[in-house]
N, C-alpha and C positions, 0 to 999 in steps of 0.2 A: 818027695820032694814039691815045693809048692809051684806052681806055675803062673807066671806073673808077666803082664803084657807091659811093653814099655814104649813110649811113642818113640818114633825113629829119631826124631831131634835130640833126645836123650841117649842114645846108643854108646856114649862113653862110659855110662853107668852099667852098659851090660856085663863087662867081663868081672867088673868088681861084684855085682850081685851074683853072677854065675859061681864066681869063687867064694861066695858067702852061703852056698848051698840052695839058690834060687835057681829054677829053669825058667829062662826068659825066652819070650816072643816079642820081637819088633813088630808094633803094630803101624799098618800102612793105611792110606786114605780108604781102600777098600773095605777094610775091616772095622773101620771107625764108627759106624753106624749100625753094625750088625750085632742085635743082641744075642742071637744065635751064639754067635763067635766069642766076643765077650764073657757070655755066661760059662765058656769052659774055661776061663780063667778065675785063679783065686783072687788076684787083685790086679789093679791097673795103675800104671805110672804115667802121668801126663805133665807137660811143661808147667801149664797153670800159666804163661805168660799173657795170655789173653782169655779173655773170659769165652767159655764154651768153645776154647780152640779146636776141639775134636767132635763136637756135637756130643757129646757124653752127657752132658745134663739134660738132653731130651730124648736119651735113650733109656730103655726100661730095663736096668740091669740092677742086680743086686750085691754085685761085688764091692768091695772097698776101693775107692779112688783116691791115690795120694796125689797131690799136686805138688811138684818138685820145686817149683819157681824159689830160688833163694837157698836151695838145701844142696848138701853136698851129697856123694854118694853114700857115706856112712849114715847121714840123716835120714836118708831114704830108706835105708836098709833097717835103722831102728823103728821107723814109721811103719814098715812091713812088719817087723817081729811083733808090735804091739797090736797091728788089725788082724793078724793071722796066728794069733796064738796057738 
């Protein structure tokens, strides 16, 4: 099962993605700039509603980041499927 971090403001996607077979971790402000924590995830879903909303772009992490702005839960799931083949 792929372990995906989801920004707390996107918590409505949590159940959908969980039902699609993903293990979901809600990301809080204490975890947002912690590369050690982020690197335990297989991917990260952020709102993308503002530039660098969580400081992610300044963080040294190798995981795929999905900006969910304007996307449905199904769109996010499809994007995760593509990057986590």
